[in-house]
Residue frames as qw, qx, qy, qz and C-alpha x, y, z in Angstrom:
[[0.040, 0.471, 0.843, -0.259, 37.01, 235.67, 220.37],
 [0.041, -0.482, -0.414, -0.771, 34.12, 237.60, 218.90],
 [0.268, -0.206, 0.336, -0.879, 31.82, 239.78, 220.96],
 [0.787, -0.126, -0.228, -0.559, 28.99, 237.30, 220.39],
 [0.746, 0.036, -0.638, 0.186, 31.10, 234.39, 221.61],
 [0.151, 0.195, -0.565, 0.787, 31.97, 236.38, 224.73],
 [0.531, -0.175, 0.121, -0.820, 28.29, 237.04, 225.44],
 [0.850, -0.048, -0.418, -0.317, 27.29, 233.43, 224.84],
 [0.622, 0.082, -0.668, 0.399, 30.02, 232.05, 227.08],
 [0.081, -0.232, 0.456, -0.855, 29.27, 234.57, 229.84],
 [0.696, -0.147, -0.002, -0.703, 25.63, 233.49, 229.84],
 [0.834, 0.048, -0.545, -0.068, 26.49, 229.78, 229.62],
 [0.507, 0.116, -0.634, 0.572, 28.78, 230.18, 232.62],
 [0.385, -0.726, -0.569, 0.036, 26.04, 231.97, 234.60],
 [0.389, -0.213, -0.169, 0.880, 28.02, 235.21, 235.03],
 [0.133, 0.926, 0.312, -0.169, 26.33, 238.57, 235.24],
 [0.484, 0.749, -0.082, 0.445, 28.20, 241.35, 233.47],
 [0.306, -0.848, 0.303, -0.308, 29.27, 242.69, 236.87],
 [0.856, -0.371, 0.358, 0.041, 30.60, 239.30, 237.99],
 [0.844, 0.377, 0.146, 0.354, 32.45, 238.70, 234.74],
 [0.241, 0.857, -0.163, 0.424, 34.07, 242.11, 234.90],
 [0.479, -0.754, 0.367, -0.260, 35.10, 241.62, 238.52],
 [0.822, -0.319, 0.472, -0.013, 36.20, 237.97, 238.46],
 [0.854, 0.328, 0.304, 0.266, 37.33, 237.25, 234.91],
 [0.537, 0.639, 0.077, 0.546, 38.82, 240.46, 233.61],
 [0.481, -0.486, -0.286, 0.671, 39.37, 242.56, 236.74],
 [0.129, 0.183, 0.263, 0.939, 37.95, 245.52, 234.82],
 [0.326, 0.188, 0.305, -0.875, 34.87, 247.70, 234.91],
 [0.524, 0.454, 0.698, -0.179, 31.40, 246.65, 233.82],
 [0.373, 0.812, -0.042, -0.446, 31.63, 249.37, 231.19],
 [0.022, 0.547, -0.758, -0.354, 34.67, 247.73, 229.59],
 [0.339, 0.085, 0.937, 0.008, 32.88, 244.37, 229.52],
 [0.469, 0.666, 0.456, -0.359, 29.77, 245.93, 227.99],
 [0.270, 0.768, -0.354, -0.461, 31.94, 247.51, 225.25],
 [0.127, -0.305, 0.912, 0.241, 33.48, 244.12, 224.44],
 [0.382, 0.337, 0.852, -0.122, 30.09, 242.44, 224.23],
 [0.402, 0.781, 0.241, -0.412, 28.72, 245.26, 222.08],
 [0.769, 0.357, 0.297, 0.439, 31.65, 244.90, 219.69],
 [0.069, 0.995, -0.028, 0.065, 32.87, 248.44, 220.36],
 [0.114, -0.762, 0.637, -0.024, 36.24, 247.13, 221.52],
 [0.681, 0.270, -0.678, -0.057, 38.18, 243.96, 220.77],
 [0.865, -0.487, -0.011, -0.120, 37.99, 241.26, 223.43],
 [0.072, -0.768, 0.634, -0.058, 41.45, 241.06, 225.04],
 [0.645, 0.266, -0.714, -0.065, 43.30, 237.79, 224.47],
 [0.090, 0.163, -0.835, 0.518, 43.70, 237.12, 228.20],
 [0.553, 0.078, 0.368, -0.744, 39.95, 237.52, 228.75],
 [0.781, 0.267, -0.363, -0.431, 39.18, 235.21, 225.83],
 [0.464, 0.276, -0.824, 0.175, 41.64, 232.62, 227.14],
 [0.168, -0.087, 0.728, -0.659, 40.12, 232.77, 230.64],
 [0.695, 0.150, 0.121, -0.693, 36.58, 232.36, 229.29],
 [0.753, 0.273, -0.555, -0.224, 37.62, 229.30, 227.26],
 [0.233, 0.243, -0.845, 0.416, 39.38, 227.91, 230.35],
 [0.400, -0.001, 0.555, -0.729, 36.24, 228.35, 232.44],
 [0.784, 0.226, -0.163, -0.555, 34.10, 226.74, 229.73],
 [0.594, 0.293, -0.748, 0.029, 36.51, 223.76, 229.68],
 [0.060, -0.162, 0.776, -0.606, 36.27, 223.50, 233.47],
 [0.646, 0.095, 0.238, -0.719, 32.47, 223.39, 233.17],
 [0.795, 0.281, -0.419, -0.336, 32.59, 220.64, 230.55],
 [0.356, 0.300, -0.837, 0.287, 35.08, 218.65, 232.62],
 [0.322, -0.084, 0.651, -0.682, 32.77, 218.78, 235.64],
 [0.771, 0.186, -0.014, -0.610, 29.83, 217.61, 233.58],
 [0.712, 0.339, -0.603, -0.122, 31.87, 214.64, 232.37],
 [0.435, 0.228, -0.785, 0.377, 33.29, 213.51, 235.73],
 [0.339, -0.285, 0.453, -0.774, 30.86, 214.43, 238.52],
 [0.355, -0.198, -0.912, -0.047, 29.10, 211.59, 240.34],
 [0.502, -0.699, -0.425, -0.282, 26.15, 211.56, 242.73],
 [0.641, -0.597, -0.257, 0.408, 26.88, 213.50, 245.86],
 [0.421, 0.380, 0.059, 0.821, 28.39, 216.49, 244.10],
 [0.207, -0.548, -0.425, 0.689, 28.28, 219.69, 246.10],
 [0.159, 0.732, 0.396, 0.531, 26.10, 222.55, 244.89],
 [0.344, -0.242, -0.313, 0.851, 27.43, 225.77, 246.40],
 [0.064, 0.815, 0.575, 0.040, 24.65, 228.29, 246.90],
 [0.042, -0.994, 0.014, 0.097, 26.92, 231.31, 247.36],
 [0.553, 0.674, -0.361, 0.332, 30.34, 232.51, 246.32],
 [0.283, -0.682, 0.517, -0.432, 31.25, 232.68, 250.02],
 [0.860, -0.220, 0.408, -0.214, 30.50, 228.98, 250.49],
 [0.850, 0.497, -0.163, 0.059, 32.53, 227.97, 247.43],
 [0.772, -0.548, 0.202, 0.252, 35.84, 226.44, 248.51],
 [0.712, 0.129, 0.338, 0.602, 37.88, 227.27, 245.42],
 [0.195, -0.094, 0.181, 0.959, 38.86, 230.31, 243.34],
 [0.321, 0.498, 0.471, -0.654, 35.77, 232.54, 243.16],
 [0.366, 0.436, -0.397, -0.720, 35.81, 232.85, 239.36],
 [0.214, 0.053, -0.948, -0.231, 34.97, 229.12, 239.19],
 [0.280, 0.209, 0.721, -0.598, 31.80, 229.39, 241.30],
 [0.587, 0.445, 0.065, -0.673, 29.35, 230.39, 238.54],
 [0.503, 0.368, -0.700, -0.348, 30.76, 227.88, 236.02],
 [0.017, 0.045, -0.959, 0.281, 30.40, 225.25, 238.75],
 [0.448, 0.327, 0.509, -0.658, 26.74, 226.21, 239.19],
 [0.572, 0.470, -0.320, -0.591, 26.26, 226.04, 235.43],
 [0.316, 0.264, -0.906, -0.100, 27.75, 222.54, 235.33],
 [0.167, 0.116, 0.869, -0.451, 25.53, 221.35, 238.18],
 [0.543, 0.425, 0.207, -0.695, 22.45, 222.73, 236.37],
 [0.521, 0.425, -0.598, -0.437, 23.48, 220.92, 233.18],
 [0.126, 0.119, -0.975, 0.139, 23.92, 217.67, 235.10],
 [0.342, 0.270, 0.666, -0.606, 20.50, 218.07, 236.71],
 [0.566, 0.449, -0.114, -0.682, 18.91, 218.77, 233.33],
 [0.481, 0.330, -0.770, -0.259, 20.25, 215.42, 232.08],
 [0.491, -0.158, -0.844, 0.146, 19.31, 213.45, 235.19],
 [0.399, -0.618, -0.059, -0.675, 16.51, 214.71, 237.41],
 [0.871, -0.446, -0.206, -0.033, 17.38, 212.05, 240.02],
 [0.573, 0.401, -0.396, 0.595, 20.93, 213.30, 240.47],
 [0.608, -0.707, -0.322, 0.164, 21.76, 213.75, 244.17],
 [0.299, 0.659, -0.213, 0.656, 23.48, 216.96, 245.26],
 [0.501, -0.486, -0.457, 0.551, 24.84, 218.01, 248.61],
 [0.069, 0.882, 0.201, 0.421, 23.79, 221.61, 249.19],
 [0.593, -0.324, -0.267, 0.687, 26.29, 223.91, 250.83]]
């Protein structure tokens, strides 16, 4: 994964640098910033996790029906915390395609 791909996926998945460092790579913000700046190679495990999260997002967009739950906070999210922001990103994409989509807010 290139540094630019890492940055694009992080933004697509709604992660801040701090959240990505904490939840995806379990490293410091500084390490993440170095990867995005191209100063260091993106580790394979981080690249794999980002692609996994992007696939999760796409899957949600494809399968979610009316009544999907929009979780407003990481604390309210019922699953692994690293999936919360990608879930929000998917819900935003669904809404952008259908302004009448009905969400349950939690």
